[in-house]
C-alpha positions in Angstrom: 62.9 -116.8 25.1 66.3 -115.1 25.5 67.8 -113.7 28.7 68.3 -109.9 29.0 71.7 -108.6 28.4 72.1 -107.0 31.8 72.4 -108.8 35.1 69.5 -108.9 37.6 69.1 -106.6 40.6 69.5 -107.4 44.2 68.2 -110.8 45.2 64.9 -111.2 47.1 64.5 -113.2 50.3 62.4 -116.2 51.1 62.2 -117.6 54.6 65.6 -116.1 55.4 67.3 -117.5 52.4 68.8 -115.6 49.5 67.1 -116.1 46.2 69.1 -116.8 43.1 69.7 -113.9 40.8 72.6 -112.8 38.6 74.3 -111.7 41.9 73.9 -115.1 43.5 77.2 -116.0 45.3 79.2 -119.2 44.7 77.3 -122.3 46.0 78.2 -123.9 49.3 80.5 -126.9 49.0 80.4 -129.8 51.5 83.7 -131.8 51.2 83.9 -135.6 51.4 86.6 -138.0 52.5 85.9 -140.6 49.8 88.5 -141.7 47.3 87.1 -139.5 44.6 86.4 -135.7 44.8 82.7 -135.2 45.7 80.7 -132.0 46.4 77.2 -130.8 47.1 75.7 -127.5 46.1 72.3 -126.1 46.9 70.2 -123.1 46.0 66.6 -121.8 46.2 65.3 -121.0 42.7 62.5 -118.6 41.8 60.3 -121.2 40.1 58.2 -124.4 40.7 59.7 -127.8 40.1 57.6 -128.2 37.0 58.9 -124.9 35.5 62.5 -125.9 36.3 62.2 -129.3 34.6 60.5 -127.7 31.6 63.5 -125.4 31.1 66.0 -128.1 32.0 64.7 -130.2 29.1 64.2 -127.3 26.6 66.7 -127.1 23.7 66.4 -123.3 23.3 67.2 -122.8 27.0 70.1 -125.2 26.9 71.7 -123.5 23.9 71.4 -120.1 25.5 72.7 -121.4 28.9 75.8 -123.2 27.5 76.7 -120.8 24.7 75.7 -117.4 26.2 75.5 -117.9 30.0 78.5 -120.2 30.4 80.3 -119.1 27.2 81.5 -122.7 26.5 83.6 -123.3 23.4 81.0 -125.6 21.8 77.7 -127.2 22.7 75.1 -129.4 20.9 72.0 -131.3 21.9 72.4 -134.9 20.7 69.1 -136.2 21.9 66.3 -134.8 24.1 63.0 -136.1 25.4 60.5 -135.7 28.2 62.8 -137.6 30.7 66.2 -137.8 29.2 68.8 -135.9 27.2 72.3 -136.3 25.7 74.5 -133.3 25.3 78.0 -132.8 23.7 80.0 -130.2 25.7 83.3 -128.5 25.1 83.7 -126.3 28.2 85.8 -123.2 28.6 87.9 -123.7 31.8 90.6 -121.9 33.7 93.0 -124.6 34.8 96.5 -124.8 36.4 99.2 -125.1 33.8 100.0 -128.8 34.5 96.3 -129.7 34.2 95.7 -127.5 31.2 98.7 -129.2 29.4 97.3 -132.6 30.1 93.7 -131.9 29.2 94.2 -129.3 26.5 91.8 -127.0 24.7 90.2 -130.0 23.0 88.6 -131.4 26.2 85.2 -132.5 25.2 82.6 -134.9 26.7 79.0 -136.0 26.5 76.6 -135.5 29.3 73.9 -138.3 29.4 71.1 -138.0 31.9 67.7 -139.3 32.9 64.9 -137.9 35.0 62.9 -139.8 37.6 59.9 -137.5 37.8 58.3 -139.2 40.8 61.5 -138.6 42.9 62.3 -135.2 41.3 65.8 -136.5 40.6 68.1 -136.2 37.6 71.0 -138.7 37.3 73.8 -137.9 34.9 77.2 -139.2 33.9 80.1 -138.1 31.7 80.6 -140.2 28.5 83.5 -140.1 26.1 82.2 -138.6 22.8 81.6 -141.2 20.1 83.2 -139.0 17.4 86.2 -137.8 19.6 89.3 -136.7 17.7 92.1 -139.3 18.4 94.3 -136.4 19.4 91.8 -135.0 21.9 92.2 -135.2 25.6 91.4 -136.5 28.2 91.5 -140.2 27.4 88.8 -142.5 28.7 91.0 -143.5 31.7 91.8 -140.0 32.8 88.6 -138.4 34.1 85.2 -139.8 35.2 82.3 -137.7 36.4 78.7 -138.4 37.5 76.1 -136.8 39.7 72.5 -136.0 40.5 70.2 -133.0 40.5 67.3 -133.1 43.0 64.5 -130.6 42.9 62.1 -130.1 45.9 59.2 -127.6 46.1 59.7 -125.0 49.0 56.4 -123.2 48.6 55.3 -119.8 47.3 56.3 -120.8 43.7 59.9 -121.6 44.6 62.0 -124.8 44.7 65.3 -126.0 46.0 67.9 -127.4 43.7 70.6 -129.7 45.2 73.5 -130.9 43.1 75.7 -133.8 44.1 78.7 -134.7 41.8 81.8 -136.9 41.9 85.0 -136.5 40.0 87.7 -139.1 39.7 91.0 -138.6 37.9 93.2 -141.6 37.2 96.6 -139.9 36.7 99.3 -140.8 39.2 100.7 -137.7 40.9 98.2 -135.3 39.4 94.9 -136.9 40.3 94.1 -134.7 43.2 95.1 -131.5 41.4 92.9 -132.5 38.4 89.9 -133.3 40.6 90.2 -130.1 42.6 90.6 -128.0 39.4 87.5 -129.6 37.7 85.5 -129.3 40.9 86.3 -125.6 41.1 85.1 -125.2 37.5 81.9 -127.2 38.1 81.1 -125.1 41.2 81.6 -121.9 39.2 79.4 -123.2 36.4 76.6 -124.1 38.8 76.6 -120.6 40.3 76.3 -119.1 36.8 73.6 -121.6 35.9 71.5 -120.7 38.9 71.7 -117.0 38.1 71.1 -117.5 34.4 67.9 -119.4 35.1 66.6 -116.5 37.2 67.3 -114.1 34.4 65.8 -116.4 31.8 62.5 -116.8 33.8 62.2 -113.0 34.0 62.7 -112.5 30.2 
């Protein structure tokens, strides 16, 4: 399947909540006071948990999402199975000049995750690429990310997706700026992903 070229129409409503479509607004962020930057996003999706996980672990969907929906610089599926996947990602980000200079256009990482089907929870972490160019940034000691994706049925063929993620930057004087910048990019990517899934399911 491939998503249609045009964005979806006005979102529907389920139990007073706005359903996710191409016009879905930026997800809600709940700040935390821990030593690393953490955030939580949540959205009601127009599919069952089973349909969500089927797409989440489908290579054709992932390629369309990252290359067409998110327009990332590069993307590849390293491994994928019924309850796990490993992805290589080169994101396209809008960063403040000091952060962009530090990270550079070569910023790349691997996303390794596993699914606990009984709990409906996906756990992922950022991993430094095994074949990373020595000149690429960031180094292993610069940025660390990990998080979870929880899916719960809400009835009427819909489900709620809740993302929790943490970002830690280990650069003195720039850590907070790096964390805030990457957090903003992740929140934006999640909003686009929610909308892309809605369009994909309609195609």
